DOLO-349343 format. One record per residue (C-alpha): y negated, z, x. Coordinates in steps of 0.2 Angstrom, whole numbers, plus 5000, padded with zeros to 4 digits. Last residue first. Layout:
% DOLO-349343
+-------+------+------+
! north !   up ! east !
+-------+------+------+
!     Y !    Z !    X !
...
+-------+------+------+
***
This chain:
% DOLO-349343
+-------+------+------+
! north !   up ! east !
+-------+------+------+
!  4590 ! 5339 ! 5470 !
!  4588 ! 5331 ! 5453 !
!  4579 ! 5334 ! 5436 !
!  4583 ! 5333 ! 5418 !
!  4585 ! 5351 ! 5415 !
!  4604 ! 5351 ! 5414 !
!  4604 ! 5340 ! 5429 !
!  4595 ! 5353 ! 5439 !
!  4608 ! 5366 ! 5434 !
!  4622 ! 5354 ! 5440 !
!  4613 ! 5351 ! 5457 !
!  4611 ! 5370 ! 5459 !
!  4629 ! 5372 ! 5460 !
!  4632 ! 5360 ! 5474 !
!  4616 ! 5368 ! 5483 !
!  4624 ! 5385 ! 5482 !
!  4640 ! 5380 ! 5491 !
!  4629 ! 5372 ! 5505 !
!  4619 ! 5388 ! 5506 !
!  4635 ! 5398 ! 5508 !
!  4641 ! 5388 ! 5522 !
!  4624 ! 5388 ! 5531 !
!  4624 ! 5407 ! 5530 !
!  4613 ! 5415 ! 5517 !
!  4599 ! 5427 ! 5522 !
!  4594 ! 5442 ! 5512 !
!  4602 ! 5455 ! 5523 !
!  4596 ! 5446 ! 5539 !
!  4578 ! 5449 ! 5535 !
!  4571 ! 5448 ! 5553 !
!  4579 ! 5447 ! 5570 !
!  4595 ! 5440 ! 5563 !
!  4611 ! 5447 ! 5570 !
!  4621 ! 5451 ! 5554 !
!  4613 ! 5435 ! 5547 !
!  4622 ! 5424 ! 5559 !
!  4618 ! 5405 ! 5556 !
!  4603 ! 5410 ! 5545 !
!  4597 ! 5403 ! 5529 !
!  4582 ! 5410 ! 5519 !
!  4579 ! 5400 ! 5503 !
!  4563 ! 5392 ! 5496 !
!  4566 ! 5386 ! 5478 !
!  4560 ! 5371 ! 5468 !
!  4549 ! 5365 ! 5454 !
!  4552 ! 5380 ! 5443 !
!  4556 ! 5377 ! 5425 !
!  4564 ! 5393 ! 5419 !
!  4581 ! 5384 ! 5421 !
!  4577 ! 5381 ! 5439 !
!  4572 ! 5399 ! 5442 !
!  4587 ! 5406 ! 5433 !
!  4599 ! 5396 ! 5445 !
!  4589 ! 5402 ! 5460 !
!  4591 ! 5419 ! 5453 !
!  4609 ! 5418 ! 5451 !
!  4612 ! 5412 ! 5469 !
!  4600 ! 5423 ! 5478 !
!  4607 ! 5439 ! 5472 !
!  4621 ! 5440 ! 5484 !
!  4609 ! 5438 ! 5499 !
!  4600 ! 5454 ! 5495 !
!  4581 ! 5457 ! 5498 !
!  4577 ! 5454 ! 5480 !
!  4561 ! 5444 ! 5479 !
!  4561 ! 5439 ! 5497 !
!  4577 ! 5429 ! 5495 !
!  4573 ! 5423 ! 5477 !
!  4558 ! 5413 ! 5483 !
!  4552 ! 5403 ! 5468 !
!  4542 ! 5386 ! 5467 !
!  4527 ! 5382 ! 5457 !
!  4518 ! 5365 ! 5455 !
!  4499 ! 5364 ! 5450 !
!  4494 ! 5359 ! 5432 !
!  4490 ! 5376 ! 5427 !
!  4490 ! 5388 ! 5412 !
!  4506 ! 5383 ! 5403 !
!  4516 ! 5379 ! 5419 !
!  4509 ! 5395 ! 5427 !
!  4515 ! 5405 ! 5412 !
!  4532 ! 5396 ! 5412 !
!  4535 ! 5401 ! 5430 !
!  4527 ! 5419 ! 5429 !
!  4540 ! 5424 ! 5416 !
!  4553 ! 5424 ! 5431 !
!  4544 ! 5439 ! 5438 !
!  4556 ! 5444 ! 5453 !
!  4555 ! 5462 ! 5455 !
!  4554 ! 5467 ! 5474 !
!  4566 ! 5474 ! 5487 !
!  4579 ! 5477 ! 5474 !
!  4586 ! 5494 ! 5469 !
!  4568 ! 5502 ! 5470 !
!  4561 ! 5498 ! 5453 !
!  4544 ! 5506 ! 5449 !
!  4536 ! 5488 ! 5452 !
!  4530 ! 5478 ! 5466 !
!  4530 ! 5459 ! 5463 !
!  4543 ! 5445 ! 5467 !
!  4542 ! 5430 ! 5477 !
!  4533 ! 5417 ! 5465 !
!  4526 ! 5403 ! 5475 !
!  4512 ! 5392 ! 5469 !
!  4509 ! 5375 ! 5477 !
!  4491 ! 5370 ! 5481 !
!  4486 ! 5352 ! 5487 !
!  4468 ! 5350 ! 5480 !
!  4459 ! 5356 ! 5495 !
!  4440 ! 5354 ! 5493 !
!  4434 ! 5372 ! 5495 !
!  4435 ! 5375 ! 5476 !
!  4453 ! 5370 ! 5477 !
!  4457 ! 5384 ! 5490 !
!  4446 ! 5397 ! 5481 !
!  4454 ! 5392 ! 5464 !
!  4471 ! 5395 ! 5471 !
!  4466 ! 5413 ! 5474 !
!  4459 ! 5413 ! 5456 !
!  4476 ! 5408 ! 5449 !
!  4484 ! 5422 ! 5458 !
!  4471 ! 5434 ! 5451 !
!  4475 ! 5427 ! 5434 !
!  4494 ! 5429 ! 5436 !
!  4491 ! 5447 ! 5441 !
!  4493 ! 5454 ! 5458 !
!  4504 ! 5468 ! 5464 !
!  4513 ! 5462 ! 5479 !
!  4503 ! 5446 ! 5480 !
!  4509 ! 5429 ! 5474 !
!  4513 ! 5416 ! 5488 !
!  4502 ! 5401 ! 5490 !
!  4510 ! 5386 ! 5498 !
!  4496 ! 5376 ! 5505 !
!  4496 ! 5357 ! 5507 !
!  4486 ! 5351 ! 5522 !
!  4470 ! 5344 ! 5516 !
!  4458 ! 5355 ! 5525 !
!  4442 ! 5365 ! 5520 !
!  4451 ! 5375 ! 5507 !
!  4462 ! 5382 ! 5521 !
!  4446 ! 5391 ! 5528 !
!  4441 ! 5397 ! 5511 !
!  4458 ! 5405 ! 5508 !
!  4457 ! 5413 ! 5525 !
!  4440 ! 5421 ! 5521 !
!  4447 ! 5426 ! 5504 !
!  4461 ! 5436 ! 5511 !
!  4467 ! 5439 ! 5493 !
!  4484 ! 5431 ! 5494 !
!  4485 ! 5437 ! 5512 !
!  4499 ! 5450 ! 5510 !
!  4509 ! 5439 ! 5499 !
!  4509 ! 5425 ! 5512 !
!  4499 ! 5410 ! 5513 !
!  4511 ! 5396 ! 5519 !
!  4504 ! 5380 ! 5527 !
!  4515 ! 5365 ! 5523 !
!  4516 ! 5351 ! 5536 !
!  4514 ! 5361 ! 5551 !
!  4510 ! 5355 ! 5569 !
!  4492 ! 5349 ! 5569 !
!  4485 ! 5358 ! 5554 !
!  4493 ! 5373 ! 5560 !
!  4485 ! 5372 ! 5578 !
!  4468 ! 5370 ! 5570 !
!  4471 ! 5384 ! 5558 !
!  4476 ! 5397 ! 5572 !
!  4459 ! 5406 ! 5572 !
!  4460 ! 5407 ! 5553 !
!  4473 ! 5420 ! 5555 !
!  4491 ! 5424 ! 5548 !
!  4498 ! 5407 ! 5545 !
!  4515 ! 5405 ! 5537 !
!  4527 ! 5390 ! 5541 !
!  4534 ! 5375 ! 5531 !
!  4539 ! 5361 ! 5542 !
!  4544 ! 5343 ! 5535 !
!  4562 ! 5339 ! 5539 !
!  4564 ! 5323 ! 5551 !
!  4580 ! 5330 ! 5558 !
!  4579 ! 5330 ! 5577 !
!  4560 ! 5329 ! 5578 !
!  4558 ! 5342 ! 5565 !
!  4569 ! 5354 ! 5575 !
!  4558 ! 5351 ! 5590 !
!  4542 ! 5354 ! 5580 !
!  4549 ! 5370 ! 5574 !
!  4553 ! 5375 ! 5592 !
!  4534 ! 5372 ! 5597 !
!  4529 ! 5382 ! 5581 !
!  4539 ! 5397 ! 5587 !
!  4531 ! 5396 ! 5605 !
!  4514 ! 5398 ! 5596 !
!  4520 ! 5414 ! 5588 !
!  4537 ! 5420 ! 5593 !
!  4538 ! 5432 ! 5578 !
!  4532 ! 5449 ! 5575 !
!  4548 ! 5458 ! 5578 !
!  4546 ! 5476 ! 5571 !
!  4536 ! 5489 ! 5581 !
!  4520 ! 5487 ! 5571 !
!  4530 ! 5491 ! 5555 !
!  4525 ! 5483 ! 5539 !
!  4528 ! 5465 ! 5546 !
!  4517 ! 5450 ! 5545 !
!  4527 ! 5437 ! 5555 !
!  4520 ! 5422 ! 5565 !
!  4533 ! 5409 ! 5569 !
!  4542 ! 5410 ! 5553 !
!  4553 ! 5395 ! 5548 !
!  4555 ! 5384 ! 5533 !
!  4563 ! 5367 ! 5534 !
!  4560 ! 5355 ! 5520 !
!  4570 ! 5343 ! 5509 !
!  4586 ! 5353 ! 5508 !
!  4602 ! 5342 ! 5504 !
!  4617 ! 5351 ! 5512 !
!  4616 ! 5340 ! 5528 !
!  4597 ! 5345 ! 5529 !
!  4602 ! 5363 ! 5528 !
!  4614 ! 5361 ! 5542 !
!  4603 ! 5351 ! 5554 !
!  4588 ! 5363 ! 5552 !
!  4600 ! 5377 ! 5555 !
!  4606 ! 5369 ! 5571 !
!  4588 ! 5365 ! 5577 !
!  4582 ! 5383 ! 5573 !
!  4596 ! 5392 ! 5582 !
!  4597 ! 5381 ! 5597 !
!  4579 ! 5382 ! 5600 !
!  4578 ! 5401 ! 5599 !
!  4572 ! 5414 ! 5586 !
!  4562 ! 5406 ! 5572 !
!  4560 ! 5419 ! 5559 !
!  4564 ! 5420 ! 5541 !
!  4577 ! 5407 ! 5544 !
!  4578 ! 5390 ! 5535 !
!  4577 ! 5382 ! 5518 !
!  4565 ! 5373 ! 5506 !
!  4572 ! 5364 ! 5492 !
!  4560 ! 5354 ! 5481 !
!  4566 ! 5349 ! 5465 !
!  4566 ! 5330 ! 5461 !
!  4557 ! 5326 ! 5444 !
!  4540 ! 5329 ! 5451 !
!  4531 ! 5344 ! 5457 !
!  4534 ! 5344 ! 5476 !
!  4537 ! 5327 ! 5483 !
!  4545 ! 5322 ! 5500 !
!  4538 ! 5307 ! 5508 !
!  4529 ! 5316 ! 5522 !
!  4522 ! 5328 ! 5509 !
!  4518 ! 5321 ! 5493 !
!  4511 ! 5333 ! 5480 !
!  4514 ! 5330 ! 5462 !
!  4501 ! 5338 ! 5450 !
!  4507 ! 5339 ! 5432 !
!  4496 ! 5330 ! 5419 !
!  4484 ! 5340 ! 5408 !
!  4470 ! 5341 ! 5422 !
!  4455 ! 5351 ! 5416 !
!  4464 ! 5360 ! 5402 !
!  4478 ! 5363 ! 5415 !
!  4466 ! 5375 ! 5424 !
!  4468 ! 5375 ! 5443 !
!  4450 ! 5367 ! 5445 !
!  4442 ! 5379 ! 5433 !
!  4448 ! 5397 ! 5435 !
!  4436 ! 5409 ! 5426 !
!  4444 ! 5405 ! 5409 !
!  4431 ! 5402 ! 5395 !
!  4433 ! 5383 ! 5394 !
!  4422 ! 5375 ! 5380 !
!  4429 ! 5359 ! 5373 !
!  4421 ! 5342 ! 5368 !
!  4431 ! 5328 ! 5360 !
!  4433 ! 5309 ! 5359 !
!  4418 ! 5303 ! 5368 !
!  4415 ! 5284 ! 5369 !
!  4404 ! 5283 ! 5353 !
!  4392 ! 5296 ! 5360 !
!  4388 ! 5308 ! 5345 !
!  4399 ! 5321 ! 5353 !
!  4388 ! 5322 ! 5368 !
!  4372 ! 5325 ! 5357 !
!  4381 ! 5338 ! 5347 !
!  4386 ! 5348 ! 5363 !
!  4368 ! 5348 ! 5369 !
!  4370 ! 5356 ! 5387 !
!  4358 ! 5370 ! 5390 !
!  4371 ! 5384 ! 5391 !
!  4382 ! 5373 ! 5402 !
!  4378 ! 5384 ! 5418 !
!  4390 ! 5377 ! 5431 !
!  4405 ! 5366 ! 5430 !
!  4407 ! 5352 ! 5418 !
!  4424 ! 5344 ! 5418 !
!  4426 ! 5326 ! 5413 !
!  4443 ! 5321 ! 5406 !
!  4449 ! 5303 ! 5406 !
!  4463 ! 5297 ! 5394 !
!  4480 ! 5290 ! 5393 !
!  4487 ! 5289 ! 5410 !
!  4475 ! 5302 ! 5417 !
!  4458 ! 5300 ! 5425 !
!  4451 ! 5317 ! 5430 !
!  4432 ! 5318 ! 5433 !
!  4424 ! 5334 ! 5440 !
!  4405 ! 5333 ! 5435 !
!  4394 ! 5347 ! 5442 !
!  4380 ! 5353 ! 5431 !
!  4361 ! 5352 ! 5430 !
!  4361 ! 5341 ! 5414 !
!  4355 ! 5323 ! 5414 !
!  4371 ! 5319 ! 5423 !
!  4381 ! 5321 ! 5407 !
!  4372 ! 5306 ! 5399 !
!  4375 ! 5295 ! 5415 !
!  4393 ! 5300 ! 5415 !
!  4395 ! 5295 ! 5397 !
!  4387 ! 5278 ! 5400 !
!  4399 ! 5276 ! 5415 !
!  4414 ! 5278 ! 5404 !
!  4408 ! 5263 ! 5394 !
!  4406 ! 5252 ! 5410 !
!  4423 ! 5258 ! 5416 !
!  4432 ! 5252 ! 5400 !
!  4438 ! 5262 ! 5385 !
!  4456 ! 5263 ! 5381 !
!  4457 ! 5281 ! 5376 !
!  4442 ! 5290 ! 5370 !
!  4434 ! 5302 ! 5383 !
!  4437 ! 5320 ! 5384 !
!  4423 ! 5331 ! 5389 !
!  4428 ! 5348 ! 5396 !
!  4415 ! 5362 ! 5396 !
!  4412 ! 5376 ! 5408 !
!  4401 ! 5392 ! 5406 !
!  4391 ! 5401 ! 5418 !
!  4379 ! 5413 ! 5410 !
+-------+------+------+
***
């Protein structure tokens, strides 16, 4: 049976004393994952811990506590990593005091469109530019995105604004290009359990924005993040974008309860996508406010200069003017939660 233990070292011990504990644990056939926090050091034991002598470990004078972890997710587990993970992307941080605001069109359409929107959302306070180059669509006849040309246009917008790029990958075949051109690689809802793709993005260090699947549980979502982290990439950001329920009034049902649940279970940051959650632009503002109050580390919002003529998801997109007004309101909600925008 594969079990996992966490060994918590006493505070204020020196490196030599910690090494004594590491040597003791290395006697067993397990993998050690060491997490050094501000106050204490945690050692995660991954593998078959049935042969580990818990009493012998507790008898060590430098060990404070030994805990068994029964959850199947290990690296994403807050028990392994009590402190919040903060991911630095081109100087912008996700998971810290400042909320991450990601904004831009559902699909990149033209150079003029994406560069102007990038300038507009940056002026309003956004820290990241989103834009779809490869679009997964339910209908094969719908606009599928500009693909590689779309990535080129995103790079032009970044060159003019400095905003880091967030864009969705569809196939492992494009991974090398995405690593070169994209600052945050998005795994969409339909690919949350595309395990081959998850393994591939686990081999890189580029931050991954992992959207929750259409009908996936929180544990399944955590396990998808586990695939990425198990491959060696620690830079995972959860994105709640609504799940499929019996309700048909909205595009999806935004699960705000997922925010505090993820915060309790995992150390990884979580943002919310109110645009895809509802499919209605007028719902973006109240749900963005609710997300911040619920503890989200940011929001990703669709902004288009002419939603009525957008090639993709126009009804859920805000105009730059509406986005600017929303940002002014969100700054007050952030302040209530002791955060900034």
